[in-house]
Structures are given as structure tokens and as C-alpha cells.
N, C-alpha and C positions, 0 to 999 in steps of 0.2 A: 893649619898645616905647618910642619917644621922641616928643617933640613932639606934633603933632596925632594921630598914631597912638595914643599913650598916652591922650590925652583921650577919643578915640572908644572905645577898648577898655575904658577904665574905666567909661564910661557903659553900654556894651552888655553887659559881662560882670559888672558890679557888683564890680569889684576896686579896690583902693586906688590913688589917683593921688598920687604923691609927686614929688619933684624932686631934681636933682643939679646941683651947680655946676661941679665939675672945674676951678676956677680961671678960669672965664669971667666975662664981665661980667654975665650973667643966668643964672638957674637954668633947667635944662632939665626939662620935664615927663617923668615916667618912670612906667611901670606894667609889671607882669610877673606871671608865675606859674611854679610849679615845672615843669621840663621833663617830669617824669613825668606831669603832668596835661595836657600839651599837646594830646593828641588830643581830649579833651572840650572844651577851650576853642576849638580850631580848628573843631570841629564846630558849636559855638554861633555863632561868627562867620560861618561859611559859610552856616548856616541863616538868618541875618539878611541875606543878600545881600552879604556883604563878600568882598573878595579878600584872601587871606593869603599873603604872601611868606615862604618859609622860608629863612633865612639861616644858613649854617654855616661853620665854619672850613675852609679849603681848603689849609692847609699845616700841617706839623708844628710845634707851638709850640716844640719844642726846637731847630728849625732856623731859626725865624723871626728876622729882624732887626727889632727894634722891635715894632710892633703886628702881631699875627697877622692874615693876610689872611682876609677873609670874603667870601662871594659868595652870591647868591640861587641856590639849587639847584632850587627848585620854587616855582611859584605855584599855589595852590589857589583855584579859583573855584567858584561853585555848579554850573557845568556841566562842570567838569574835575576830577572827584574820582576817586581810584583806591583809597584805603584803605577796606576793608570797614566799619570802624567809623564812617565818615562817610557811608555810603550807606544808602538804604532798600532792603532786600532784596526788597520786594514790588513794585517798579516800576523801570522804566528811568530813567536819569538823562541826559536828552538835553541837548545844547548844539546850537543851531540857528543857521545863518547864512542871512540873507535878502538877496536882491539883485533889484532891478527894473531891467533894462537897457533896457527898451523903452518908457520913458515912462510917464506916469500911467495910461494905459489898457491897458498891456501886461500880460504875464505876470510872475510872480514866481518866481525860482529859490530853492529851499529845499534846504539840506544839513543833515542831522541826524546827529549822532554820539553814541554812548554809549561813552566811552573805557574804561569798566569792563568792557564786554563785547566791544568792537571792532566794534560794529555801525555801519554807515555807510549812510545813505539819501539819495537824491537825488530831487527832484521839480520839475517845471515846471508851475505852477498858474495858472489865472485868479485874479485878485485875490479874487473872491467865495468861493473855496475855501480861502483862507489861514487864516481864523479856525477853520473846522472841523478843519483839519489840525493847527494849533497846539493846539487843545483836545484832540486825540487824543494828540499827542506829549507835551504838558505839559512843555515845555522849562524847565530851571532858568535858562538863560542864552541870550540872543539876541545874535548878532554882526551888525551892520549897517554899511553904508558911511556915512561921515560926510557930512552934507549931503543925504542922501536925503530923499524925502518921508517924513513921520512914519509909518513902518510900525507903530510902537507903537499909534498911534491907529487905523490901518486894521485892525489885528488885534484892536482893542478890548481891549487889555491895560491893566488898571487899575494903580493904585499898588502893589498887592500882586503884580503880575506878575513875570516873570523879570527878572534883572539884564540890562541892555542895555549892550553894549560896542560902541563905535564904532571902526571901523578906516578907514584911508585908502582912497579910492575905487579907486586903481590896484591894490590887492590883490585886487579882484574882477574884474580883466580876464580874459576867457575864454581868450585866447591864452596868457597867463602861467600861468593855472590848469591848462590842458591840459598844458603842459610839466611843471608841478609834479606832476600826477597820474601822468603817464607815468613820470617818474623814481621817484616814491614806490612805485608798484606794479610797476615793472620790466617794463613792456609796451611794445610798439611803437606802439600807438594805443589809444584808448578804445572803439573799435567793439565789441570783445568783451564789454564790459560792458553793451551795449545803449544806449549814450549816442549821441545823434544830433546833427546840426547845430542842431536846434531847442532843444537843452538848454543853450545858451550861458550863460543866467543861472544855472542850477543848477550848471554846471561852475565858473563864476566864484565862486559862493558856497562851493563845496567847496574851491577853492584857497585862498580867504581863511581858511576855517575851519582847514585843515591848517596854514597858516602861523601862525595864532594859537596853536594847540595846541602847535606846535613851540617857540614862544617861552615858553609856560608850563612846558614840560618840557625845559630845556636839556640834560638828561642823555640824552634820546632820546624821540621820539614814541611813545606806546603803539601797539601793533600794531592796525591797522584792517583789517577783512575786506573782501572783494570788495564793491564798491558795489552796493546794491540800488536799482534805478530804479523809482519808482512812477509810473504813468500815471493821469491823472484818470479815464479811462474804466473803469479796473479796480477802482475803489472807489466807495462811496456816501458822500459827506461828510455828517456829522451835526453839527449845531450843539451848543453846550454845553447848552442847555436840553433838547434831545432826549436827549443822552447821560445827563443827570441823571435824567430821567424814566424812562429804560430801565434805570437803575442799572448803567451800563456802567463 
């Protein structure tokens, strides 16, 4: 790791910060660890809410002319973890996308995925039910549209809450998302999943979430199962205090 990445990793991991000149005008901060210990260090970084980009050689050094080409093959975030040694086997590891397309008093679309199991959930909720749902899902990462009303505050997520990732607003467009989902699942329409015209916000959130996950995994998006659509009338929302007192 180099520059600011090296300084941050040195502080979070307690590893030595050194520097290298390479003939430049100024020395470059540098920090690292043995590749055989990478899993443990990546786990520690992700558990502290960091994104970790894995960069590897993408050509044969024997055939390379000059510097061997390297590229990011995977980006690991708190909500997009596949390796068993980075997961808590006792709980789901959800990443949620939130989108409010109907103004400050409208509903909120929620898309929740667990890439380690392939589970995908959609819900269109009144704002009052957002906090209980997020308390139930306990997502490690939230994906929201840039410039939206502060959903972090509305969901009462404190400083120790999930990592918040902002994406461009157009990525949450319901029309584009519908086309994306139809292609992804190989279906003619979303009707067979129980998704209706009133679920535009949830569909938009799902499209943005899938686009984000595809960027994190350039080698191929993990398999996601048939979407599960949750309806507010089918569940009883419980706030965090109630869940704690019932020891759920």
C-alpha cells in the first residue's frame, strides 16, 4: 500500500510505515504485510468499515514488456464479502440500497442482498418502518443516491452504523433498473416475482445495488436468487429497543 492508503493501514493495523524514493523528488509512504497473512489483515480492515481493493498481475511476467500490468480484480467492502474467513457464520451479511423517489413524505424502496448466500429482498415501506427493518436486517453497508435527504439520520444510524456508499441518482431510475433486472434474471417481465407498479422505488434501489455489486466484482456478479418481495402488511415491525428486550 502506498501514499494515504499506507498511512491509514499503518494506523488501523498497527504495522510499520516506511517510505521509498525510487528516484523521485519525494519519498513515497509505504506499508505492507506478507501475502500469506492477507486474509487476516483484510478481515481487520473490512471489520473497521474500510473498502479493500485487491490488485493482481494480469499478464505473464515472462511475456511482459516493461512493468507487468496489474488490475483490480475484486473490491471487498463490509457488505460485499464472499470469503468464509471474512464472514460471521451466525448471521447474514446484508448490503442494502435505499431510495426515496416520492418526495420527503413518500415511501422508501429497500433492496437487501447477501452475496454470500445469494439472498435478495425487496420492500416498499413507509418511512416510519425503515428503522425497524434496518434493525432487523442489520446491514453492514448502505447504498444511497447522492444528494438524497439524509437517510442515515432518518434511519437513526449512529457513527458506529454501516458504511454508507453514495451512487449517482440516475442509477436508481426504475425504468433502467427494470431493464437491468429483466436481463439479469433472464425473464420477460418482473410480474412473476410479485413486483408491481407501486414498487418503483424498490426496483430502482435493486438496480443500483446490482450495478454496484457488478463493479465490485469485475470477474462476475455472484449468483443472486429469485427476489423475495416483502409487504408491510405481512410483518410486524419491531424497533431496536423492543428487539433488545425480547432478546431477538
